[in-house]
C-alpha positions in Angstrom: 1.6 -12.7 10.4 0.0 -9.3 9.6 0.7 -7.6 6.2 0.4 -4.0 5.5 -0.4 -3.4 1.8 1.1 -0.5 0.1 -1.2 1.3 -2.3 0.3 -0.3 -5.5 -1.0 -3.5 -4.4 -4.4 -2.3 -4.0 -4.6 -0.5 -7.1 -3.2 -3.5 -9.0 -6.2 -5.6 -7.4 -8.8 -3.3 -8.2 -8.2 -1.9 -11.6 -6.4 -3.5 -14.8 -2.7 -3.5 -14.5 0.2 -6.2 -15.3 -0.1 -7.4 -11.6 -3.9 -7.7 -11.3 -4.3 -11.3 -11.1 -1.3 -11.9 -8.8 -2.5 -9.1 -6.2 -6.2 -10.5 -6.3 -5.1 -14.2 -5.7 -2.5 -13.2 -3.1 -5.2 -10.9 -1.3 -7.8 -13.7 -1.6 -5.5 -16.2 -0.1 -4.8 -14.2 3.1 -6.6 -14.9 6.4 -9.2 -12.5 7.7 -7.7 -9.9 9.8 -4.2 -9.9 8.8 -4.2 -7.3 6.0 -3.5 -3.8 7.2 -3.4 -0.4 5.3 -3.6 2.9 6.6 -5.1 6.4 6.1 -2.2 7.2 4.0 -3.0 4.4 1.7 -6.8 5.7 1.3 -5.5 9.2 0.2 -3.0 7.8 -2.3 -5.7 5.2 -3.5 -7.9 8.0 -4.3 -5.1 9.9 -6.2 -4.2 7.0 -8.1 -7.5 6.5 -9.5 -7.7 10.3 -10.2 -4.2 10.2 -12.1 -5.8 6.9 -13.9 -8.9 8.8 -14.9 -7.1 12.0 -16.0 -4.6 9.9 -18.3 -7.4 7.9 -19.9 -6.3 4.6 -18.1 -9.8 4.3 -16.9 -13.2 6.0 -17.4 -15.5 7.2 -14.7 -17.6 4.1 -14.6 -14.3 2.0 -13.7 -13.5 4.5 -11.3 -16.9 4.4 -9.4 -16.3 0.5 -9.4 -13.0 0.6 -8.1 -13.7 3.0 -5.3 -16.6 0.9 -4.3 -14.9 -2.2 -4.1 -12.1 -0.5 -2.2 -14.6 0.8 0.3 -16.0 -2.9 0.6 -12.4 -4.0 1.1 -12.0 -1.4 3.9 -15.2 -2.5 5.6 -14.6 -6.3 5.3 -10.9 -7.2 4.4 -8.5 -4.5 5.9 -7.9 -3.1 9.2 -7.4 0.8 8.6 -4.3 1.9 10.7 -4.4 6.1 11.5 -1.6 8.0 10.6 0.0 9.6 13.8 2.8 12.2 14.1 5.4 9.5 15.3 5.1 7.8 11.8 6.0 11.0 9.9 9.2 11.3 12.4 10.2 7.7 11.5 9.5 8.0 7.9 12.1 11.1 8.2 14.6 9.0 9.9 14.1 6.2 7.1 14.4 8.9 4.6 17.8 10.0 6.0 19.4 6.9 4.6 19.7 8.6 1.3 21.6 5.7 -0.4 18.2 3.7 -0.2 16.4 6.4 -2.4 13.3 6.3 -0.6 10.5 8.9 -1.3 8.6 10.3 1.6 5.4 8.4 0.8 7.2 4.9 0.6 9.1 5.9 3.8 5.8 6.6 5.5 4.5 3.2 4.4 7.5 1.6 5.9 7.4 3.4 9.2 3.6 2.5 9.7 4.5 -1.1 8.9 7.3 -1.2 11.3 5.4 0.4 14.1 2.8 -2.6 13.8 5.3 -5.2 13.2 3.9 -5.7 10.0 5.5 -7.2 6.6 5.3 -4.6 3.9 3.7 -6.0 0.6 4.7 -4.1 -2.4 5.2 -4.6 -6.0 8.0 -1.6 -5.8 11.3 -3.1 -6.1 13.2 -0.4 -4.5 10.8 -0.1 -1.7 10.8 -4.1 -0.9 14.7 -3.8 -1.0 14.6 -0.8 1.4 12.7 -2.5 4.1 15.0 -5.1 5.3 17.8 -2.7 5.4 15.6 -0.6 7.9 14.5 -3.6 9.8 11.3 -3.8 8.2 10.4 -7.3 6.5 9.0 -6.8 3.1 7.5 -9.2 0.3 6.2 -8.9 -3.3 2.9 -10.8 -3.2 
């Protein structure tokens, strides 16, 4: 079974957050070749680290360490999926379900996971609950 990781899982795994130990253990337990991320995750990860740096949650040295670890994961543990125009159209359709309260970025994660038949892995409760309503299996690692 392939799993698509949203950005929050990776940020938790590579910085210090309440879910760090859980994210690290879950990722380590997954078979090689079954973890997917997307180019969107790469952009969001960089943004998340910049936010943590601006708000004093990490320093520049920790940002560098987390960025290097992420690059190693991208080369060895994660298959990086491209984001294509069809993903944006599917995300718009998902976001049209206004009662689910999806943000655009979360709808995009669901669209990418859906296209690849992957289970979306997230710490975001709203995202995990929205997925099945849209036909996308989800789990919290």
